[in-house]
C-alpha positions as CSV (number, residue, x, y, z in Angstrom):
1,M,-177.6,17.0,54.1
2,Q,-180.6,17.1,51.8
3,S,-181.7,20.5,50.7
4,K,-185.3,21.6,51.4
5,K,-187.6,23.5,49.1
6,A,-188.7,26.8,50.6
7,Y,-192.3,25.8,50.9
8,Q,-191.4,22.7,52.9
9,I,-190.6,24.7,56.0
10,I,-194.1,26.0,56.0
11,N,-196.7,24.2,58.3
12,K,-198.3,21.5,56.3
13,E,-202.0,20.9,56.8
14,K,-202.6,17.1,57.0
15,E,-206.3,16.9,57.2
16,R,-208.4,19.8,56.0
17,S,-212.2,19.5,56.0
18,V,-212.8,22.9,54.6
19,P,-212.3,23.1,50.8
20,M,-209.7,25.5,49.4
21,V,-210.4,28.1,46.8
22,V,-207.5,28.9,44.5
23,M,-207.2,32.7,44.2
24,G,-203.9,33.2,42.4
25,Q,-200.5,31.8,41.4
26,I,-196.9,32.8,42.2
27,I,-195.3,33.7,38.9
28,G,-191.8,34.5,40.0
29,S,-189.5,36.4,42.4
30,F,-189.4,40.2,42.9
31,G,-186.1,41.7,43.9
32,V,-183.5,40.0,46.0
33,Y,-185.1,40.0,49.5
34,G,-187.5,37.1,49.1
35,W,-190.5,38.9,47.6
36,V,-192.7,37.0,45.1
37,R,-194.8,38.2,42.2
38,I,-198.4,36.9,42.0
39,F,-201.0,36.7,39.3
40,P,-204.3,37.0,41.2
41,F,-207.4,35.2,39.9
42,T,-209.7,37.5,41.9
43,E,-212.2,40.0,40.5
44,Y,-210.0,42.9,41.8
45,V,-206.2,42.7,41.7
46,D,-206.0,43.5,45.4
47,G,-208.5,40.8,46.4
48,L,-205.9,38.6,48.1
49,I,-204.4,41.4,50.2
50,R,-207.1,41.2,52.9
51,Y,-206.1,37.7,53.9
52,P,-203.2,37.5,56.3
53,V,-202.7,33.8,55.8
54,W,-202.4,32.0,52.4
55,W,-202.2,28.4,51.6
56,L,-199.6,27.2,48.9
57,G,-199.9,24.1,46.8
58,N,-199.1,22.6,43.4
59,G,-202.6,21.4,42.5
60,D,-202.4,18.0,44.1
61,G,-204.7,18.8,47.0
62,E,-201.9,19.3,49.6
63,W,-201.7,22.8,51.0
64,R,-199.2,24.5,53.2
65,E,-200.1,27.5,55.4
66,I,-198.0,30.6,55.1
67,Q,-198.2,34.0,56.8
68,V,-198.2,37.1,54.6
69,I,-195.8,39.7,56.0
70,R,-196.6,42.4,53.4
71,A,-198.4,42.6,50.0
72,H,-199.3,45.3,47.6
73,V,-200.5,45.9,44.0
74,H,-197.7,46.1,41.4
75,N,-198.2,47.5,37.9
76,K,-202.1,47.3,38.1
77,K,-202.2,43.6,37.1
78,T,-200.1,41.7,39.7
79,L,-199.3,41.6,43.4
80,V,-195.9,41.5,45.1
81,S,-195.7,39.9,48.5
82,L,-193.2,39.1,51.2
83,L,-194.0,35.7,52.8
84,D,-192.9,34.4,56.2
85,H,-189.7,32.2,55.9
86,C,-189.0,33.5,52.4
87,T,-185.9,35.6,53.0
88,D,-184.1,35.7,49.6
89,R,-184.5,35.5,45.9
90,T,-183.5,31.8,45.8
91,M,-186.2,30.8,48.2
92,A,-188.7,33.0,46.3
93,M,-187.8,31.3,43.0
94,K,-188.6,27.9,44.6
95,L,-192.2,29.1,45.1
96,K,-192.7,29.8,41.4
97,N,-195.9,28.2,39.9
98,L,-197.4,27.4,43.3
99,Q,-201.1,28.1,43.6
100,I,-202.4,30.4,46.3
101,A,-205.6,29.4,48.0
102,V,-207.8,30.5,50.9
103,P,-210.1,28.3,52.9
104,R,-213.7,28.5,51.6
105,D,-215.0,29.4,55.0
106,K,-212.9,32.5,55.1
107,L,-214.5,33.9,51.9
108,P,-217.7,35.9,51.7
109,V,-220.8,33.7,51.3
110,L,-222.4,34.2,47.8
111,S,-225.9,33.3,46.6
112,N,-226.6,30.4,44.3
113,S,-228.1,32.8,41.7
114,G,-224.7,34.2,40.7
115,I,-226.0,37.7,40.9
116,D,-223.6,38.8,43.6
117,G,-220.7,36.8,42.1
118,Y,-219.3,33.3,42.2
119,Y,-216.0,31.5,42.7
120,W,-214.3,29.8,39.8
121,E,-214.4,26.6,41.8
122,D,-218.2,26.8,41.6
123,L,-218.1,26.9,37.8
124,I,-216.5,23.5,37.5
125,G,-219.1,20.9,36.5
126,L,-221.7,23.4,35.4
127,Q,-223.5,22.7,32.1
128,V,-222.9,25.2,29.3
129,I,-225.9,26.0,27.1
130,N,-226.0,28.4,24.3
131,L,-228.8,30.8,23.2
132,Q,-230.1,28.2,20.7
133,N,-230.6,25.9,23.7
134,E,-227.8,23.5,22.6
135,E,-225.9,21.9,25.4
136,L,-222.2,22.5,24.6
137,G,-220.9,20.4,27.5
138,S,-219.7,20.9,31.1
139,V,-217.0,23.1,32.5
140,V,-213.8,21.1,33.3
141,G,-211.4,24.0,33.8
142,I,-210.6,27.7,33.5
143,I,-207.6,29.1,31.8
144,A,-206.5,32.3,33.5
145,S,-205.4,35.0,31.1
146,S,-206.2,38.6,30.3
147,N,-209.5,37.2,29.1
148,D,-210.3,34.1,31.0
149,I,-211.4,31.1,29.1
150,L,-213.8,28.3,30.1
151,Q,-212.7,24.8,29.1
152,V,-215.9,22.9,28.2
153,K,-215.8,19.1,27.6
154,S,-218.2,18.3,24.8
155,L,-221.1,16.0,25.5
156,R,-221.4,14.9,21.9
157,R,-217.7,14.3,21.1
158,S,-216.0,12.8,24.2
159,E,-212.5,13.9,23.1
160,H,-213.5,17.4,22.0
161,E,-213.0,20.4,24.1
162,V,-214.7,23.7,23.5
163,L,-213.0,26.9,24.6
164,V,-215.4,29.7,25.5
165,P,-214.2,33.2,26.4
166,F,-215.3,34.3,29.8
167,I,-216.2,37.8,28.8
168,N,-219.4,39.9,29.1
169,S,-220.3,39.7,25.4
170,V,-220.3,35.9,25.6
171,I,-221.4,35.0,29.1
172,V,-225.2,35.7,29.3
173,R,-225.9,34.3,32.8
174,V,-224.2,32.1,35.4
175,D,-226.7,30.3,37.7
176,I,-225.0,28.1,40.3
177,G,-228.4,27.0,41.7
178,D,-229.6,25.7,38.3
179,H,-226.1,24.3,37.6
180,Q,-225.7,26.1,34.3
181,I,-224.0,28.8,32.3
182,I,-225.9,30.4,29.4
183,V,-223.6,31.7,26.7
184,D,-223.9,33.5,23.4
185,W,-221.6,31.0,21.6
186,K,-222.4,28.7,18.6
187,S,-221.9,25.0,18.9
188,D,-219.7,24.9,15.9
189,Y,-217.2,27.5,17.0
């Protein structure tokens, strides 16, 4: 008999017309009863708790729906959660490194100005321009860390990637409508 990964028993969504927004990642197990530790990508550490259903995936566009049984903040930086069908530490460990997403239509609608916030997904593809009006490139990814980092593909040097800290002292303005991010960052950093 072939063994199944824990997340394979979860309902798999075959055709999903609503885009998913990645809101966190499972970073390991917590205890022996199937709880998982989660690094949230939300503005507030408890941002994921309000959603009773999460979607798990590994970044390939395929998502699996899972019910959240319980979740709470742990050590001010992470969440711990008990997920349906995840009954022991072994099953929880099989979920490690999976992304957690929520359908876009379940999230609050935000304005294009960026004043009331934005989703990381909306930053991908935006042009990054510094205060000297030099175009640094376009956002191709975001590295989640204690200080998140924009990965910017240079327009001048096709193989060159610029890493821009996503912190208040560097990010001047994010404007989804104008398709740009203004940064206080030199082109030669």
